ROBANU-739560 format. One line per field, with one value per residue: x, y, z of N, C-alpha, C, O in turn; residue in one letter. Coordinates in steps of 0.05 Angstrom, whole numbers, plus 5000, padded with zeros to 4 digits. Layout:
n_east	(X_...)
n_north	(Y_...)
n_up	(Z_...)
ca_east	(X_...)
ca_north	(Y_...)
ca_up	(Z_...)
c_east	(X_...)
c_north	(Y_...)
c_up	(Z_...)
o_east	(X_...)
o_north	(Y_...)
o_up	(Z_...)
residu	(A_...)
This chain:
n_east	(1570_1591_1636_1682_1678_1690_1739_1732_1726_1753_1783_1814_1844_1872_1902_1932_1962_1991_2020_2052_2083_2106_2138_2172_2195_2221_2258_2288_2310_2341_2379_2403_2425_2462_2496_2514_2541_2582_2619_2641_2690_2709_2705_2671_2624_2610_2602_2558_2520_2514_2493_2444_2418_2413_2386_2332_2286_2289_2286_2235_2204_2215_2192_2137_2125_2134_2097_2049_2050_2049_1999_1963_1974_1959_1906_1874_1861_1825_1806_1836_1851_1884_1934_1987_1982_1948_1982_2022_1991_1980_2033_2042_2005_2027_2074_2053_2031_2077_2099_2060_2061_2113_2112_2076_2104_2149_2125_2104_2152_2175_2137_2143_2196_2189_2157_2192_2230_2200_2191_2241)
n_north	(2405_2395_2375_2399_2452_2469_2449_2382_2346_2294_2296_2340_2321_2279_2310_2341_2302_2279_2322_2332_2283_2287_2334_2318_2272_2294_2328_2291_2260_2299_2311_2261_2255_2298_2280_2232_2251_2280_2243_2225_2228_2273_2242_2202_2231_2248_2198_2178_2217_2209_2157_2164_2200_2169_2123_2088_2074_2110_2159_2155_2152_2202_2235_2220_2235_2291_2305_2290_2323_2374_2371_2365_2412_2452_2440_2423_2458_2466_2418_2388_2425_2467_2491_2472_2426_2395_2389_2356_2311_2296_2284_2239_2204_2200_2173_2125_2107_2098_2056_2016_2009_1991_1944_1915_1912_1882_1834_1820_1816_1772_1733_1732_1714_1662_1639_1640_1604_1558_1549_1538)
n_up	(4389_4446_4470_4448_4461_4513_4562_4585_4647_4647_4600_4611_4655_4630_4594_4631_4658_4615_4598_4643_4646_4596_4601_4644_4622_4576_4602_4632_4591_4565_4605_4610_4559_4556_4597_4574_4528_4551_4566_4519_4466_4411_4363_4381_4391_4340_4315_4346_4335_4280_4279_4306_4271_4224_4238_4222_4252_4295_4268_4246_4292_4315_4275_4276_4329_4328_4288_4313_4359_4334_4305_4348_4377_4340_4323_4366_4412_4456_4477_4515_4554_4538_4490_4495_4528_4495_4453_4476_4485_4433_4418_4449_4427_4375_4390_4409_4361_4331_4361_4355_4300_4294_4323_4292_4243_4258_4271_4221_4192_4217_4204_4148_4144_4166_4127_4084_4102_4103_4049_4029)
ca_east	(1591_1599_1663_1703_1674_1706_1751_1717_1744_1770_1802_1833_1862_1891_1920_1951_1981_2008_2039_2071_2101_2121_2159_2191_2210_2239_2279_2305_2325_2361_2400_2417_2440_2485_2514_2527_2559_2605_2638_2650_2708_2697_2697_2647_2600_2603_2591_2532_2501_2508_2476_2417_2406_2408_2371_2305_2266_2291_2276_2206_2192_2216_2173_2110_2121_2132_2072_2028_2051_2040_1971_1949_1978_1945_1878_1858_1868_1807_1798_1851_1858_1904_1949_2011_1972_1938_2006_2034_1973_1986_2059_2038_1991_2047_2092_2038_2028_2102_2102_2042_2071_2138_2105_2064_2124_2166_2109_2103_2178_2177_2120_2156_2220_2180_2148_2215_2243_2183_2194_2267)
ca_north	(2389_2407_2365_2416_2480_2474_2424_2364_2337_2272_2306_2358_2304_2266_2331_2349_2279_2276_2345_2327_2263_2298_2352_2303_2255_2311_2337_2268_2253_2320_2307_2236_2261_2314_2263_2213_2265_2289_2221_2218_2247_2284_2220_2188_2248_2247_2171_2177_2234_2196_2134_2174_2212_2150_2101_2092_2073_2136_2181_2152_2159_2231_2247_2216_2251_2319_2308_2288_2348_2396_2368_2370_2440_2469_2434_2415_2475_2467_2392_2378_2446_2485_2482_2456_2400_2381_2381_2333_2288_2289_2271_2212_2188_2194_2153_2100_2099_2086_2030_1997_2003_1976_1916_1901_1906_1860_1810_1815_1807_1744_1715_1729_1696_1635_1629_1635_1580_1535_1544_1527)
ca_up	(4398_4471_4478_4438_4469_4538_4571_4602_4669_4639_4580_4625_4671_4611_4585_4652_4662_4592_4598_4665_4638_4573_4611_4659_4603_4560_4619_4638_4567_4561_4625_4603_4534_4564_4612_4556_4510_4566_4568_4492_4453_4387_4345_4392_4387_4311_4311_4359_4320_4254_4284_4312_4247_4203_4248_4211_4273_4310_4251_4243_4318_4318_4257_4286_4353_4320_4274_4333_4375_4317_4300_4373_4384_4321_4319_4389_4435_4479_4486_4538_4572_4528_4467_4503_4537_4472_4437_4488_4480_4405_4417_4460_4406_4355_4400_4409_4333_4323_4375_4343_4273_4298_4331_4269_4223_4268_4268_4192_4184_4228_4187_4122_4148_4170_4101_4067_4111_4095_4021_4023)
c_east	(1603_1627_1685_1699_1689_1717_1733_1736_1762_1791_1823_1853_1882_1911_1941_1972_2000_2029_2060_2092_2118_2144_2180_2208_2230_2263_2299_2322_2347_2384_2417_2435_2465_2505_2529_2547_2584_2627_2650_2671_2695_2688_2673_2622_2591_2591_2563_2511_2494_2489_2447_2403_2399_2394_2342_2283_2265_2279_2246_2192_2192_2195_2145_2105_2118_2105_2048_2027_2040_2010_1955_1951_1960_1915_1862_1862_1850_1801_1811_1861_1880_1921_1972_2003_1963_1961_2019_2017_1978_2013_2057_2024_2010_2066_2078_2035_2054_2105_2084_2052_2096_2132_2093_2085_2143_2151_2108_2130_2183_2161_2132_2180_2211_2170_2171_2229_2227_2187_2220_2270)
c_north	(2401_2398_2385_2445_2487_2448_2408_2354_2314_2280_2324_2342_2289_2286_2338_2327_2276_2298_2341_2306_2271_2316_2337_2285_2271_2320_2314_2260_2273_2317_2282_2240_2277_2297_2244_2227_2276_2268_2213_2238_2257_2263_2205_2204_2247_2220_2169_2193_2221_2173_2143_2185_2192_2124_2105_2091_2099_2158_2179_2160_2189_2245_2244_2233_2281_2324_2308_2313_2371_2395_2375_2400_2458_2465_2425_2432_2474_2439_2383_2401_2464_2474_2464_2428_2383_2372_2357_2307_2278_2275_2243_2194_2181_2173_2126_2089_2086_2059_2009_1989_1986_1947_1901_1894_1884_1834_1801_1804_1778_1725_1711_1710_1667_1623_1623_1609_1555_1528_1531_1500)
c_up	(4424_4480_4471_4447_4494_4548_4590_4624_4661_4619_4593_4642_4653_4601_4606_4657_4639_4591_4620_4656_4614_4582_4626_4641_4586_4577_4625_4614_4561_4580_4617_4578_4540_4578_4593_4538_4525_4568_4541_4482_4427_4367_4354_4388_4358_4305_4322_4344_4293_4258_4290_4287_4225_4213_4240_4232_4289_4294_4248_4269_4322_4300_4266_4311_4346_4306_4294_4350_4359_4312_4325_4380_4366_4321_4343_4414_4459_4491_4512_4557_4563_4505_4475_4512_4513_4454_4449_4485_4452_4403_4428_4440_4384_4364_4401_4380_4323_4336_4362_4315_4275_4305_4308_4248_4232_4265_4239_4183_4193_4211_4160_4123_4151_4144_4083_4076_4104_4066_4014_4033)
o_east	(1622_1640_1704_1717_1701_1706_1721_1760_1786_1814_1847_1877_1905_1935_1964_1995_2024_2052_2084_2116_2141_2167_2204_2232_2253_2286_2323_2346_2369_2407_2441_2457_2486_2529_2553_2569_2604_2650_2668_2670_2672_2667_2655_2601_2567_2571_2545_2489_2471_2470_2428_2379_2381_2391_2328_2264_2244_2265_2233_2171_2172_2182_2129_2083_2100_2092_2030_2005_2023_1996_1935_1931_1949_1900_1838_1867_1858_1792_1797_1877_1894_1922_1977_2015_1969_1960_2028_2028_1979_2015_2070_2032_2009_2074_2091_2035_2053_2114_2093_2052_2100_2144_2099_2084_2152_2163_2111_2131_2194_2170_2132_2184_2223_2175_2171_2238_2238_2186_2222_2291)
o_north	(2416_2412_2388_2462_2509_2426_2419_2353_2315_2273_2323_2348_2288_2280_2342_2332_2272_2294_2345_2311_2264_2313_2341_2283_2262_2321_2318_2254_2266_2319_2283_2230_2271_2299_2240_2216_2280_2274_2196_2262_2249_2265_2198_2193_2245_2219_2158_2185_2222_2169_2131_2181_2197_2105_2123_2107_2109_2175_2200_2173_2201_2263_2263_2243_2294_2344_2324_2324_2387_2415_2390_2411_2478_2484_2421_2421_2481_2438_2372_2396_2476_2449_2443_2408_2359_2351_2339_2285_2254_2255_2224_2171_2159_2155_2106_2065_2066_2040_1986_1966_1968_1929_1877_1872_1868_1813_1777_1784_1762_1703_1688_1693_1649_1600_1603_1594_1534_1505_1515_1487)
o_up	(4423_4496_4485_4442_4496_4542_4608_4619_4668_4622_4586_4643_4659_4599_4599_4659_4644_4584_4615_4659_4611_4572_4623_4645_4582_4567_4624_4617_4552_4571_4619_4576_4530_4573_4596_4534_4512_4571_4540_4489_4421_4355_4339_4383_4352_4290_4308_4339_4285_4243_4280_4283_4209_4197_4250_4230_4296_4304_4249_4269_4330_4309_4265_4315_4357_4310_4292_4356_4369_4314_4324_4389_4375_4317_4340_4435_4481_4514_4530_4574_4580_4502_4462_4504_4512_4442_4434_4482_4447_4387_4417_4438_4374_4348_4394_4376_4309_4322_4358_4308_4259_4295_4304_4237_4215_4258_4232_4167_4178_4205_4150_4106_4140_4138_4068_4059_4099_4058_3996_4030)
residu	(M_A_L_F_R_R_P_Q_P_M_A_R_T_I_G_A_A_T_T_L_F_G_V_L_G_T_T_A_M_G_V_A_T_V_N_K_F_Q_T_L_D_Q_A_G_I_V_D_R_S_Y_R_L_A_H_N_W_G_Q_V_K_W_D_A_L_S_V_A_G_F_S_F_G_F_L_F_G_P_T_S_F_G_G_R_L_R_T_G_F_V_G_M_A_I_G_T_F_A_W_A_A_Q_N_A_I_S_K_T_H_K_T_D_V_E_A_L_K_N_M_V_Q)
C-alpha cells in the first residue's frame, strides 16, 4: 500500500489546505469569541456558556470534530504530510459528518411532520 508509505502530492495539498483553513478558522473564532465576551456582563457570560454547553447540535458538532481530529492525528500520520495536517483533515471530515447528519435529520423531521399532518 504505497499510499500510506509516504505523502502523495494530492494528499499533501489537501492536508496543507485543511491545516491552513483550520488554523485560520480557529484563530478567527477565538478572536470573535473574545470580542463577544468582552461586551457581556457576568450574567450574560453565564447564560452564553450554558446555552453552548446544552445546545445538542453544538455538543454533537464538537464531539465529531474532536473525534475526527483525534482519529486523524493518531492513525493517519503519513497520508497528508504529518500528524497535525492529518488531524485537521479528520476534523474537517467530522464537521462534514455533522452537517450531513444534521441535514438528514431535518429532512426526516420534516417528513414526519408532514405525515402527522396528513393523518390528522
